[in-house]
C-alpha positions, 0 to 999 in steps of 0.5 A: 348712755345718752340717746338722742332719738327713740322710735316707737312702733305701736305707740297707740297700744297699751305698752306703746302708750306708756313707752311714749309717756315715759320717753317724753318725760325722760331727759336722756331722750331728745326726740321720740318718734311715734310711728302710727298709721293714723293721725294722732294729736300729742302736744310735746316739743319732743314728739315727732309724728310719723304717718307710716304705711306699715305694709310699705318697707320703704315708708317704715325704713325712712321713719326708722332711719336716724334712730338710736333706739327702736321699740317694737310693740305692735301686734293685733288680735284674731278678732281684728283680722277676722281669724285670717292667719296670713293677715295676722302674720303681716302684723305680728311677724312682718312689721317687727322683723322688718323694723329690726332689719332696717335697724341693722341697715340704718346702724340703729344700735338698740332694738327692743321687742315685745314678744310673749311668754312661751314664745317657741317657734316649734309650739303647736299654738299659732300665736306662740309659734309666731312669736318664736319665729319673730324672736329667732329671726330678729336675733339673727340680725347684726344689731349691737343690742337686742332686748326681747321682752316676754310678758304674760297677761298685761294689766292696764286700760286699753282703748279698745274693748277686750271682754275676754282680757278684762275678765282675766285681768280681774281673775289672774291677779287673785291667783298670782301668788301661786305663780312661784319658781319656774311658773313666776314668768306667767305672773300678770304685769302692769303694762307700765312696768314693761315699758319702764323695763324697756326703757331701762334696757335701752339705756344700758351699754351692754351689747348682745342679745337679751330676753327678759321675763317677769319680773324683768329684773336687769 
């Protein structure tokens, strides 16, 4: 399926960075929009930098309009928002749900979302509950193809320093062989692999709502 324009929200993040790199090198994508809050430098004829105030719905909708596939990989951490759950929700809930809503309004055919393994709106864990709410609300929207990805621990080098995550990235792979059967979905995964799976899903012509967990087979 030929896709003309892909839009990445969260282009400077771990998965987002790999998405941008792979999309720019994929012949099926003629334009790759990078929705960012701050100016970035990237030299590629297919790249379109969209400076957006993600708290401004009109600004986000304008950036999405005309897209054939939207990849939502944006997310924050408790450290960044200093433990403020409302601020956390504005990033991890408002932005992807608004993006999906604008996909529906602008007739974008495919919306791809990075969620988390264990996402459940009824969870007692704030993070997993929030991710579950996002998934549920996104799936209510009239979009031809909705693909939700639930990775566990992401492997890869981040631009920001996350000491606890670095420790987990070192330890978890040592015990990943124990994660079999129903536990396999908790297997650590390279962020680049998630990006590859998302792009593969975006190219599919199947309509409907799909949830992918490790090993992201399609």
